[in-house]
Structures are given as C-alpha cells and as structure tokens.
C-alpha positions in Angstrom: -6.5 21.3 -8.3 -5.8 20.8 -4.7 -2.1 21.9 -3.6 0.3 20.1 -1.7 -0.2 23.3 0.9 -3.9 22.8 1.1 -3.7 19.1 1.9 -1.0 19.3 4.5 -3.3 21.4 6.4 -6.2 19.3 6.0 -4.5 16.0 7.2 -2.7 18.5 9.8 -6.7 19.6 10.9 -7.0 15.8 10.0 -5.3 13.7 12.9 -7.3 14.7 15.6 -10.4 12.3 14.1 -7.7 10.0 13.3 -6.6 9.9 16.8 -10.4 8.8 17.9 -10.8 6.1 15.0 -7.3 3.7 16.2 -6.6 0.8 15.2 -9.7 -1.1 13.4 -10.3 -4.3 11.0 -8.6 -2.9 7.8 -5.3 -2.0 10.0 -5.2 -6.0 11.0 -6.2 -7.7 7.4 -3.4 -5.4 6.5 -0.6 -7.1 8.8 -2.0 -10.3 7.5 -2.1 -9.8 3.9 1.5 -8.3 4.7 2.5 -11.9 5.7 1.2 -13.5 3.0 3.0 -11.6 0.5 6.7 -12.5 2.3 6.8 -9.7 4.8 9.6 -10.9 7.5 10.5 -10.0 10.9 14.4 -8.7 9.5 13.0 -6.9 6.2 13.5 -2.8 5.7 9.9 -1.4 5.3 8.7 2.2 3.3 5.3 3.4 4.6 3.8 5.5 2.7 1.2 8.1 4.3 1.3 6.8 8.0 -0.9 9.5 9.1 -0.9 9.1 13.2 0.7 5.6 13.2 -2.1 3.3 12.9 -0.7 0.7 11.0 2.8 2.2 11.5 2.3 0.5 15.1 1.3 -3.0 14.4 3.9 -2.8 11.6 6.6 -1.8 13.8 5.4 -4.8 16.3 6.5 -7.3 13.8 9.2 -5.3 12.2 11.7 -6.3 15.5 14.7 -7.4 13.9 14.5 -4.9 10.9 13.6 -1.3 10.3 10.9 0.8 9.1 10.6 4.6 8.0 7.1 5.9 8.5 6.6 8.7 6.2 3.2 11.3 5.8 3.0 14.6 4.6 1.6 15.9 7.6 3.9 17.3 9.9 0.8 17.5 12.9 0.4 13.7 12.1 4.1 12.8 12.1 4.1 14.5 15.6 1.7 12.7 17.0 3.0 9.5 15.7 6.5 9.8 17.2 5.5 10.7 20.2 3.2 7.5 20.5 5.4 5.2 18.9 9.1 6.9 19.9 9.9 3.8 21.8 10.5 1.6 19.0 14.6 1.7 18.3 13.8 0.4 14.4 11.5 3.2 13.9 11.9 6.6 12.1 9.5 8.8 10.2 10.4 12.0 7.6 8.2 14.7 6.7 7.4 14.5 3.3 5.5 14.3 0.2 7.3 11.8 -1.7 7.8 14.2 -4.4 11.7 14.3 -4.7 12.7 12.7 -1.1 15.5 10.5 -1.2 16.0 8.2 1.8 19.7 7.4 1.5 18.8 3.3 1.5 16.3 0.9 -0.3 13.6 -1.1 1.1 12.0 -4.9 1.1 8.3 -3.4 0.9 7.1 -0.3 0.3 3.7 0.2 1.7 0.7 2.8 0.5 -2.4 2.0 3.0 -5.2 3.5 1.6 -3.1 6.8 0.3 -3.2 6.3 -3.4 -6.4 7.8 -3.3 -5.4 11.0 -1.7 -2.6 11.6 -3.7 -3.7 13.5 -6.8 -3.5 10.9 -9.8 -0.9 13.5 -11.7 1.7 12.9 -9.2 1.1 9.6 -9.1 3.9 8.5 -12.0 6.9 10.2 -10.2 5.7 8.9 -6.6 6.3 5.4 -8.6 9.4 6.7 -9.9 10.7 7.4 -6.3 9.8 4.2 -5.1 11.2 2.0 -7.8 14.1 4.1 -6.6 14.2 3.2 -3.0 12.7 -0.5 -3.9 15.0 -3.7 -3.7 15.6 -5.8 -6.8 13.3 -8.6 -5.4 11.3 -6.4 -3.2 7.4 -5.7 -2.9 5.3 -2.6 -3.5 2.1 -3.3 -1.5 -1.1 -0.9 -2.0 -3.9 -1.1 -0.7 -6.9 1.5 -2.0 -10.7 1.9 -1.7 -12.6 -0.1 -4.6 -13.5 2.6 -7.5 -16.9 1.7 -7.4 -17.0 2.3 -3.9 -15.6 5.8 -3.8 -18.1 6.6 -6.8 -21.1 5.0 -4.5 -19.5 7.3 -1.4 -19.7 10.6 -3.7 -23.5 9.8 -4.8 -25.1 9.4 -1.6 -22.6 10.3 1.5 -19.7 12.9 0.2 -19.6 14.1 3.6 -16.8 11.3 4.5 -14.7 11.3 1.1 -11.7 13.5 2.3 -10.4 16.2 0.3 -8.7 13.9 -2.5 -10.7 11.0 -3.0 -9.9 9.5 -6.3 -11.9 6.3 -7.9 -8.8 4.6 -8.6 -9.5 2.4 -11.9 -6.7 -0.8 -12.4 -5.3 1.2 -16.2 -4.7 4.6 -15.3 -2.5 3.2 -11.9 -0.6 0.4 -13.6 0.4 2.6 -16.5 2.0 4.8 -13.9 4.0 2.0 -12.4 4.6 0.4 -15.4 6.2 3.8 -16.6 8.9 3.3 -13.8 9.6 -0.4 -14.4 7.2 -1.8 -11.9 5.2 -4.9 -13.0 1.9 -6.1 -11.8 1.7 -9.0 -9.6 -1.4 -9.7 -8.0 -4.9 -7.3 -7.9 -7.8 -8.3 -6.2 -10.7 -6.9 -5.7 -12.9 -7.8 -1.9 -15.0 -6.9 0.9 -14.2 -6.2 4.2 -17.1 -3.9 5.5 -19.7 -4.4 2.5 -21.5 -6.8 1.1 -19.8 -5.6 -2.1 -16.2 -5.6 -3.0 -15.0 -2.8 -1.2 -11.1 -2.3 -1.2 -8.3 -3.7 -3.5 -5.3 -5.1 -2.7 -2.3 -4.8 -5.2 1.0 -5.8 -5.2 4.0 -4.9 -8.0 7.7 -6.0 -8.5 10.2 -4.9 -10.1 10.5 -5.9 -13.4 13.5 -8.4 -14.2 14.1 -10.9 -17.4 13.1 -14.9 -16.5 14.5 -17.3 -17.5 11.2 -20.1 -17.8 12.4 -24.2 -17.3 9.9 -26.5 -18.5 8.5 -28.9 -16.1 8.8 -32.2 -15.3 6.4 -34.2 -18.0 5.0 -36.1 -14.8 4.0 -32.8 -12.8 2.4 -31.4 -15.9 0.0 -34.3 -16.2 -0.6 -34.9 -12.6 -1.9 -31.0 -13.2 -3.8 -32.3 -15.7 -5.0 -35.1 -14.3 -6.9 -33.1 -11.1 -8.1 -30.5 -13.7 -9.9 -32.9 -15.1 -11.3 -34.7 -12.0 -12.3 -31.3 -10.6 -14.1 -30.3 -14.2 -15.5 -34.0 -14.0 -17.3 -33.1 -10.4 -18.2 -29.5 -10.8 
C-alpha cells in the first residue's frame, strides 16, 4: 500500500513537470462544464487536488465575487500555486490530505479535477465524508476522472505515463462510497476529449434530499408524448 508520505513526496517532485505542462484543453473544458453545472461568480468553491494551480487560476478568474479554497497534499505544489496566484484576493490555499480537515465553512461546489484516481481507493469513503460535511445542502460535487478503460490501456501499453497512484475507478465502487455519505448521483457521462474513444468521465453528486413529486399538467404530458411519437416515426 502506498503511504501518504510517499504520495506527498512524489507530488513535491512532480510539481516541476506540472509547471512545464500548463493550461490545456482539459482545464478549459472543465471550466465550461462547471458553468453548465451551475457555477456562479459569487459561489464558494473548494478545489481538491489543486497541484500548482493550473485549473485554480481559471476558477479564480470566474469567482470574482466568490471564494475559492484550493487544497493539495503537496506543500511544494501549493507554494508554487500561491506564488503565481497570490494576487487573487478571493483565493486561499491549504496543504492537506483531506482525511480529517475542517475548513470551518461550507461550499457551493467541491471540485475534484482528475484527482480521485490518485487517492488510494480505500480512502475514498472517508474523503466523501469530509466533502459531505463541507457541502451546502444544495451544493454540487464535481468529479472528473480518466475513463477506467483508458487507465487500463495506459497500464498495459504506456505504464511510464502513470503516476504513483493511478487507479481505474469503476462507477460501482465510487458511487457506493459516495452514497455511504449521503451523496447521490446526478450525472455520469463518459466522453472523448483527446482520443477517438471515451477517455474521461464527468460525474456530479448532490446531497440526498427528500422530494415532493407533483404531477405535470396533462397537456404537458400529451405534448411530450406527441413529440416523442413524431421523433420515433421519423427516426
């Protein structure tokens, strides 16, 4: 089992190569998808696994009237991010492995941008417990991970590109750990970003809340049925 110290030391060294990579298509796509998921400029956001602040800088530019807390296990990465992005007054940094941290506030969004696969899966249930504790009742957990089959491909054909912990995360285990902490699946979407096959998965979760179901007006249902029937006939 890879320990937290090993992971921290790895990412302290890895921070240099992160600086060379910079902002890429994935980061811009994530900002676009966060906006579509409801991110507003006055929201309070927690970013877990901020690294050297590549996505953090884009988030800070969006959250002009909000608050952004960026967290990472690597003190070297956080120091680099703080030096680059310290001019954003709404932004603060925390060095933590997220196992028992208390931020003293709640958030509208908790963003995990390609980080879950790097946190040992046996720690996920406790991670979701910490996230649920800090999530507003109507808040959103926004998770982005490599498609598990993409990780399997790299493990077989390009193992040198994988990091110290790089797990293929199936929906079954991930969602079970989330549900155990009162977080319910809202969306799960596999898609293609850099390859001809699905290479990433975007997941959103919310706190489970009791609902009151109210039937739609009969004309609305009839109109939907008519549209569905026409679409079927002409398909």
